[in-house]
VEXNU-861732 format. One record per residue (C-alpha): residue in three letters; chain; x, y, z. Coordinates in steps of 0.02 Angstrom, whole numbers, plus 50000, padded with zeros to 5 digits. Layout:
<vexro rest="ALA" kette="A" xx="X" yy="Y" zz="Z"/>
...
***
This chain:
<vexro rest="MET" kette="A" xx="50597" yy="50473" zz="49676"/>
<vexro rest="PRO" kette="A" xx="50536" yy="50303" zz="49738"/>
<vexro rest="PRO" kette="A" xx="50463" yy="50298" zz="49910"/>
<vexro rest="ARG" kette="A" xx="50579" yy="50253" zz="50055"/>
<vexro rest="ALA" kette="A" xx="50539" yy="50080" zz="50117"/>
<vexro rest="ILE" kette="A" xx="50594" yy="49953" zz="50247"/>
<vexro rest="LEU" kette="A" xx="50664" yy="49797" zz="50162"/>
<vexro rest="LEU" kette="A" xx="50620" yy="49633" zz="50244"/>
<vexro rest="SER" kette="A" xx="50738" yy="49505" zz="50174"/>
<vexro rest="GLY" kette="A" xx="50649" yy="49362" zz="50263"/>
<vexro rest="PHE" kette="A" xx="50485" yy="49399" zz="50179"/>
<vexro rest="ILE" kette="A" xx="50462" yy="49379" zz="49991"/>
<vexro rest="GLU" kette="A" xx="50330" yy="49462" zz="49888"/>
<vexro rest="SER" kette="A" xx="50241" yy="49372" zz="49747"/>
<vexro rest="ASN" kette="A" xx="50365" yy="49446" zz="49620"/>
<vexro rest="GLY" kette="A" xx="50510" yy="49361" zz="49712"/>
<vexro rest="GLU" kette="A" xx="50575" yy="49525" zz="49785"/>
<vexro rest="PRO" kette="A" xx="50601" yy="49558" zz="49970"/>
<vexro rest="MET" kette="A" xx="50447" yy="49635" zz="50053"/>
<vexro rest="ARG" kette="A" xx="50453" yy="49825" zz="50058"/>
<vexro rest="LEU" kette="A" xx="50350" yy="49916" zz="50189"/>
<vexro rest="ILE" kette="A" xx="50302" yy="50099" zz="50172"/>
<vexro rest="ASN" kette="A" xx="50232" yy="50220" zz="50300"/>
<vexro rest="LEU" kette="A" xx="50069" yy="50319" zz="50292"/>
<vexro rest="SER" kette="A" xx="50150" yy="50477" zz="50217"/>
<vexro rest="GLU" kette="A" xx="50211" yy="50371" zz="50072"/>
<vexro rest="VAL" kette="A" xx="50041" yy="50289" zz="50049"/>
<vexro rest="MET" kette="A" xx="49960" yy="50459" zz="50047"/>
<vexro rest="LEU" kette="A" xx="50088" yy="50521" zz="49920"/>
<vexro rest="MET" kette="A" xx="50061" yy="50367" zz="49807"/>
<vexro rest="THR" kette="A" xx="49871" yy="50374" zz="49815"/>
<vexro rest="GLY" kette="A" xx="49838" yy="50561" zz="49831"/>
<vexro rest="PHE" kette="A" xx="49717" yy="50528" zz="49976"/>
<vexro rest="LYS" kette="A" xx="49724" yy="50586" zz="50156"/>
<vexro rest="LYS" kette="A" xx="49745" yy="50484" zz="50314"/>
<vexro rest="THR" kette="A" xx="49558" yy="50483" zz="50360"/>
<vexro rest="VAL" kette="A" xx="49505" yy="50417" zz="50186"/>
<vexro rest="ILE" kette="A" xx="49638" yy="50281" zz="50186"/>
<vexro rest="TYR" kette="A" xx="49593" yy="50220" zz="50359"/>
<vexro rest="SER" kette="A" xx="49406" yy="50224" zz="50320"/>
<vexro rest="TRP" kette="A" xx="49443" yy="50114" zz="50169"/>
<vexro rest="VAL" kette="A" xx="49547" yy="49995" zz="50277"/>
<vexro rest="LYS" kette="A" xx="49400" yy="49984" zz="50401"/>
<vexro rest="LYS" kette="A" xx="49281" yy="49941" zz="50255"/>
<vexro rest="GLY" kette="A" xx="49405" yy="49814" zz="50186"/>
<vexro rest="THR" kette="A" xx="49427" yy="49904" zz="50021"/>
<vexro rest="PHE" kette="A" xx="49611" yy="49954" zz="50049"/>
<vexro rest="PRO" kette="A" xx="49758" yy="49847" zz="50106"/>
<vexro rest="ARG" kette="A" xx="49774" yy="49828" zz="50294"/>
<vexro rest="PRO" kette="A" xx="49935" yy="49898" zz="50371"/>
<vexro rest="VAL" kette="A" xx="50059" yy="49792" zz="50463"/>
<vexro rest="LYS" kette="A" xx="50077" yy="49849" zz="50642"/>
<vexro rest="ILE" kette="A" xx="50256" yy="49860" zz="50705"/>
<vexro rest="GLY" kette="A" xx="50248" yy="49921" zz="50885"/>
<vexro rest="ARG" kette="A" xx="50147" yy="50081" zz="50875"/>
<vexro rest="SER" kette="A" xx="50192" yy="50108" zz="50691"/>
<vexro rest="ALA" kette="A" xx="50086" yy="50058" zz="50540"/>
<vexro rest="ARG" kette="A" xx="50171" yy="50007" zz="50377"/>
<vexro rest="TRP" kette="A" xx="50093" yy="49947" zz="50211"/>
<vexro rest="SER" kette="A" xx="50161" yy="49821" zz="50089"/>
<vexro rest="LEU" kette="A" xx="50221" yy="49921" zz="49941"/>
<vexro rest="GLU" kette="A" xx="50166" yy="49781" zz="49826"/>
<vexro rest="GLU" kette="A" xx="49987" yy="49779" zz="49899"/>
<vexro rest="VAL" kette="A" xx="49969" yy="49966" zz="49879"/>
<vexro rest="GLU" kette="A" xx="50036" yy="49961" zz="49701"/>
<vexro rest="TYR" kette="A" xx="49915" yy="49819" zz="49663"/>
<vexro rest="TRP" kette="A" xx="49770" yy="49919" zz="49736"/>
<vexro rest="ILE" kette="A" xx="49814" yy="50068" zz="49630"/>
<vexro rest="GLN" kette="A" xx="49831" yy="49960" zz="49472"/>
<vexro rest="SER" kette="A" xx="49662" yy="49880" zz="49505"/>
<vexro rest="LYS" kette="A" xx="49581" yy="50051" zz="49513"/>
<vexro rest="LEU" kette="A" xx="49663" yy="50101" zz="49350"/>
<vexro rest="ASP" kette="A" xx="49609" yy="49935" zz="49268"/>
<vexro rest="SER" kette="A" xx="49428" yy="49956" zz="49326"/>
<vexro rest="LYS" kette="A" xx="49429" yy="50133" zz="49257"/>
<vexro rest="ALA" kette="A" xx="49490" yy="50069" zz="49089"/>
<vexro rest="ASP" kette="A" xx="49355" yy="49934" zz="49090"/>
<vexro rest="ASN" kette="A" xx="49221" yy="50063" zz="49120"/>
<vexro rest="GLN" kette="A" xx="49270" yy="50172" zz="48972"/>
***
């Protein structure tokens, strides 16, 4: 089942689709990592920064997918 996401029709991703924002639970599900690891990577600049909406944090689905793909690509390059 694809992650639930907020569609932002006024914002377009690089693939031409409306921007989709996902919450931390969905980021953790997609990556397999816990909140503390994700936020430590954000602080280091090695993981996409969330968009703050009020007190909520949301991530661009495209940016998280790109991050995952880059990790898979670097693994393939190292083999």
